[in-house]
C-alpha positions as CSV (number, residue, x, y, z in Angstrom):
1,A,112.1,-102.0,-1.6
2,E,114.0,-104.1,0.9
3,M,116.9,-102.7,2.9
4,T,120.3,-104.2,2.7
5,N,121.9,-105.8,5.7
6,E,124.3,-102.8,5.8
7,E,121.4,-100.3,5.9
8,K,119.6,-102.3,8.6
9,N,122.7,-102.6,10.8
10,S,123.4,-98.8,10.5
11,I,119.9,-98.2,12.1
12,S,119.5,-101.2,14.5
13,H,120.8,-101.2,18.0
14,R,122.3,-104.6,17.4
15,G,124.3,-103.3,14.4
16,K,125.6,-100.4,16.4
17,A,126.5,-102.8,19.3
18,V,128.5,-105.0,16.9
19,V,130.4,-101.9,15.5
20,R,131.1,-100.8,19.1
21,L,132.3,-104.3,20.0
22,E,134.6,-104.3,17.0
23,E,136.1,-101.0,18.1
24,I,136.7,-102.3,21.6
25,T,138.2,-105.5,20.2
26,H,140.6,-103.4,18.1
27,Q,141.5,-101.3,21.1
28,V,142.3,-104.4,23.2
29,T,144.4,-105.9,20.4
30,M,146.3,-102.6,20.1
31,M,147.0,-102.6,23.8
32,C,148.2,-106.1,23.8
33,Q,150.4,-105.7,20.7
34,N,152.1,-102.6,22.2
35,N,152.2,-103.7,25.8
36,I,150.0,-100.8,27.0
37,N,148.9,-101.4,30.6
38,S,148.6,-97.9,32.0
39,I,147.3,-94.5,31.1
40,E,150.9,-93.2,30.9
41,K,151.9,-95.9,28.4
42,L,148.8,-95.1,26.4
43,D,149.7,-91.4,26.4
44,K,153.2,-92.2,25.2
45,Y,151.9,-94.5,22.5
46,K,149.6,-91.7,21.3
47,A,152.4,-89.1,21.4
48,D,154.7,-91.3,19.4
49,N,152.0,-91.8,16.8
50,Q,151.3,-88.1,16.7
51,V,154.9,-87.4,15.9
52,K,154.8,-90.0,13.1
53,L,151.5,-88.6,11.8
54,D,152.9,-85.1,11.8
55,D,155.9,-86.3,9.8
56,F,153.7,-88.0,7.1
57,V,151.5,-84.9,6.9
58,R,154.7,-82.8,6.4
59,K,155.9,-85.2,3.7
60,R,152.6,-85.1,1.9
61,R,152.5,-81.3,2.0
62,H,156.0,-81.3,0.4
63,C,154.7,-83.5,-2.4
64,Y,151.8,-81.2,-3.1
65,N,154.3,-78.3,-3.3
66,K,156.5,-80.3,-5.7
67,I,153.6,-81.1,-7.9
68,R,152.9,-77.4,-8.3
69,S,156.5,-76.8,-9.4
70,F,156.6,-79.7,-11.8
71,K,153.3,-78.9,-13.6
72,D,155.0,-79.3,-17.0
73,E,156.6,-82.7,-16.1
74,P,153.8,-85.3,-16.0
75,E,156.1,-88.1,-15.1
76,K,157.4,-86.4,-11.9
77,V,153.8,-85.3,-11.1
78,K,152.8,-89.0,-11.4
79,Q,155.6,-90.0,-9.0
80,Y,154.6,-87.4,-6.4
81,R,150.9,-88.4,-6.7
82,A,151.9,-92.0,-6.0
83,L,153.8,-90.9,-2.9
84,I,150.8,-88.9,-1.8
85,S,148.7,-91.9,-2.1
86,E,151.0,-93.9,0.1
87,Y,151.3,-91.1,2.6
88,N,147.5,-90.9,2.7
89,K,147.3,-94.6,3.8
90,D,149.8,-94.0,6.6
91,I,148.0,-90.8,7.7
92,K,144.7,-92.6,7.8
93,W,146.2,-95.4,9.9
94,Y,147.9,-93.0,12.4
95,R,144.8,-90.9,12.8
96,R,142.8,-94.0,13.5
97,E,145.3,-95.1,16.2
98,I,145.3,-91.7,17.8
99,K,141.5,-91.6,17.9
100,M,141.5,-95.0,19.3
101,C,143.8,-93.9,22.1
102,D,141.5,-91.0,22.9
103,D,138.5,-93.2,23.0
104,L,140.2,-95.8,25.1
105,K,141.5,-93.2,27.6
106,E,138.0,-91.7,27.9
107,R,136.4,-95.1,28.5
108,S,139.1,-96.1,31.0
109,L,138.8,-92.9,33.0
110,K,135.0,-93.2,33.1
111,S,135.4,-96.8,34.3
112,M,137.8,-95.8,37.0
113,E,135.5,-93.0,38.1
114,R,132.6,-95.4,38.4
115,V,134.7,-97.8,40.5
116,E,135.7,-95.0,42.8
117,Q,132.1,-93.9,43.2
118,K,131.1,-97.4,44.1
119,L,133.9,-97.7,46.6
120,T,132.9,-94.4,48.2
121,R,129.3,-95.5,48.5
122,S,130.4,-98.8,50.0
123,E,132.7,-97.0,52.5
124,R,129.8,-94.7,53.5
125,K,127.5,-97.7,54.1
126,D,130.2,-99.4,56.3
127,K,130.5,-96.2,58.4
128,S,126.8,-95.9,59.0
129,R,126.5,-99.4,60.4
């Protein structure tokens, strides 16, 4: 049996590279759309999104609690389930944004560290001459 393109890409280094490139593209787009040009602004953006995420999680929990109290009223249960479904979409989006902030910060700090190491090596070479 032949593998689908999706199966091949999940295994191949090229497929993994394309996925990683899509992640980085999304990160850069997020930075541009939100005018993020420093670690401090990235941290603030993440914190703001965490507050919003916490609010949606709280609202969803409230709906679950209401469903338990309205077991005998299917119409109200249906309304709360619809709300939960909407909250789940928002929760998923905010969790993705927060994870993207973490990944972006980690990648940025590693890049800054590599630059500093290269500068330090360069300075040592200049002194030894």
